[in-house]
N, C-alpha and C positions, 0 to 999 in steps of 0.2 A: 031285661031284668035291671032294676036300679040298685045301686050300692049306696045306701043312705048313711052308713057309718063313716065318719071322717077319717082321713088318713092321719096317722101320727106324724109328728114333725120328724121323728127319727127315721121314719120310713120314706120321707119325701124324695131323697136322692135315689132310693131304690125304685120308686115308681117312675121317676123320670128316666132312669136307666132302662127299665122294662119297656117303656114307651118307645125309646129310641131303638132298642134292640129289635123290637117287634117290627118297627117301621123299616129298618134297614136290612133285616135278615143277616145280622152280623153276629160273630161270636161274642157273647157277653163278657168273656174274659179280656177282650181288647178294648172294651168300652170304657171311657173315662168321663166323669162329670165335667161341667164347665170349669169348676175350680181346679180340678186335677189337670185338665188339658192346658191350663195356663202355664203349667210347669214344664211342658214338653218342649222339644227343640224347635228352632225356627225351621220353616219349610224351604223347599227349593222347587223351582218350576221347570218342568220338562220342556226341552226344545228351545230354551232361551227366549229372548225378546220380552221378558217381563221381570218384575222384581217384587219382592215382599217388602212392604214399606212401613206398616204401622203395627203397633202392639195393641191387641184387644183380646177379650175373652169371647170366644165364639161358640155358641151351642153346638154340640157334636152333630145333631140331626142336620142342620143347615150346612155346616162345614163339610160333612161327609158327602152330602148330596151335591154341593156346588163343585167340589173337586172333580166330579165326573164330567161336569159340563165345561169347565175351563181348562182341562188338561193338566192339572196339577199332579205331579208325581207323588209328593207327600207334603203335608202341611201340619205344623204344630199348632197348638191352640193359642199361641201368642203372635200369630201373623195372619194378615188378610191380604187379598189382592186389591190393587187400586182399580176398581171396575166402574167407578163413577155412579151417577144417579140413575135410578130406574124411572121410567114413565109410570104414571099412576096405574095404567093397565098392566105393565110388567110387574109392578109390586103386587097388584091384586092377583095376577096369575101365579106368582111365586107363593103367596100365602095360601091360595086355594089348592094348588097342587100339593103343598106340604101337608095341609090339613087332611085332604083326601088320602094321601099316601099313608099318613100315620093312623087315622081313624079306621081305615080299612084293614090295617094289620094289627091294631091294638084291640084284641078281643078277650084278653084275660087279665083284668075285667074289661068289658066293652065300655065305650063312652057313648051314651045315648044321644042321638042326633037325627035330624032329617035335613033335607036339602035347604029348606028355608033357614034353619039355624046356621048351617055352614055358610050360606050366603051372607047372613048378617055378620057373623064373625069375620069372614073374609073382608067385607067392606070396612068394618070398624078397625081391624088391625092394619089394613093397607092404608087407610086414611091417616091413622096415627103415626105410621112410619114415615110419612112425607116422601116416600119413594127412595129412602136412603138404605142401602143394603144392610149396614150395621144395625139400623133401627128395625128393619124387617126381622133380622135375627133376634134382636132384643125382645120384640113383641111376641115372636113365636116361642122363645124360651120362657117368657112370662106366661104364655098360655099353658105350657106343659107344667110349670110350677104351680099355677093357679089350680089346674085340674088335679094335681097331685095332692093339694090340700083341701079339695072340695068336699063338702058333705054329700053331694050327689054328683055322680059323673054324668052330667047332662048339659049339653050345649044350650038347651032351652031354658036353663036357669040363669036369669039375668045377673045374679050375683057372681056367677062364674066368669061371665064376660067382663064385668066391672073389675073383678080381681085380676083378670088377665091384662087388662089395659093398665091398671095401677102398677102391676109388677113389671110390665114392659116399660112404662115410663120411668120407673125406678132404675131399671137396667140402663136406660138411655142416660139418666143422670150420672150413674156410676161410670159410664163410658166417658162422659164429658169430664168428670172429676179425674179419671185416669189420665186423660190427655193433658189436663191442666197440671197435675202433679208431675207428669213426665217432662213438661216444659220448664219446671222449676221457676215459673214466672207468675207474678201476682195477677189475679183475674182482671184487675183494673188496667193493668198494662196491656194485657191481651186484648181487652175490649177496645182500648184506644187504638191499638194496631188494626183491629178490624175496621174501625171507623175511617182509617186512612187508606184502606186498600183501594177504594174507588176514587181517590183524589186524583186530580190531574197532575201531569208531570211524571217524573221517574218514581215508580211505585216503591222501589227498594229504598231510595234516598228518603222519600217521604215517611215510610214506615219506621226507618231507623231514627229519624228526627222525632217522630211522635213517641217512640219508645223512651227516648231520653227525657222528653217533656213529662211523660206519664210517671216515670220513675221519680223525677224531681218533686212531683206532687204527692207522692206517697207519704203517709205518716212516718216518722223517723225510724221506728222499729221495723216496719215492713220494708222501708228503703234500705236499711242496713242488711236485712235478710236477702234482699234482691242482689246487693253487691257481693255478699258472701257466695251466693249461688252462681253469680256470673262475674268472677274476678277479672275476666278479660274484657268486660264491658259490653257495649251494645251489640257488636257483631256476634258475640257468643250467645247473647240472649236471642237474637234473631235466629241463629242456627239451631238452638234448642227448641224454639217454637216450631220451626220448620220440621225438625226431626220428630217432634211429638205429634204433629198433625193438627196443630191449632191454626196454622196458616199453610198455604201451599203455593209453590211456584208453578205457573202455567206457561203454555206456549206464548211466544212473543214477549217474553220478559214481563209478563203480567203476574200479579199476585191475587190470591183469593182465599176464601174460607172453604175448607173441604166440605163441611156440613153447615149450611146457612143457619139452621136452628141453634147452632152452638152460640151464635151471637146473642140470641134471646136468652139463653141460659146464663151467659155471662152478665147480661144486663140485670137479671134477677139476683144473681149472686152479689154483684156490686151494690145494688140498691139495698139489699138486706144488710150488707156490711155497713154501708153508710148510715142506715137507720139505727143500727146497734151502736155505732160510734158517736152518734149525735146526742 
């Protein structure tokens, strides 16, 4: 049976809640939306040997399921595990498993689908995620939100897939913006630091030098804001970027970008800003 009436905006979170509750067989009273879960406490890892490192908003469906696989005793919505990139096949398996898990249990109302539709959604969502766990979570959350607002609960409706991809992409942008805001660093400075990560020589020294050069090139108002945000100078800026997850330290005293697609996002932000200022 198809449900052609659109969901109201006010009921969107309730639909997402019902989908997750049905998928996970959990008590609805303990379920929280993405926005609510961001306010919960940071998590701890059972057994030691790991650390919670970055602040994000994680959809409850993926978060709850992942904790069972990685041995997490409890996790708040403002923390994730540093688990690295997935292969394309792993990303695809994650999307496929979660789609099946949810669709099989979400029957009031059901989402109309067949295996060809599930296969198409799996491939599109996995490709868009680029294999990054946070992006997998974002695109799956975008899927539930797109379906919550759909006129027809049907995976065969191409409008629903387009809406899911659009919402997932928006959540990825929100994630990047959150990292940038947490670093309190101008996007142009972060972009310059990204460009120096692969330079020869001591990566730390090179990145710090590039940070100083990029700050000097900022317009006066943005440069003054940078100095107010980092009164202790370049080392404080570096430390904040590291803590915010816009750069990361790796084995062998190397530096890198936690999510390579972040560099492309920064390029777009800086280009738009330069165009607006010219």
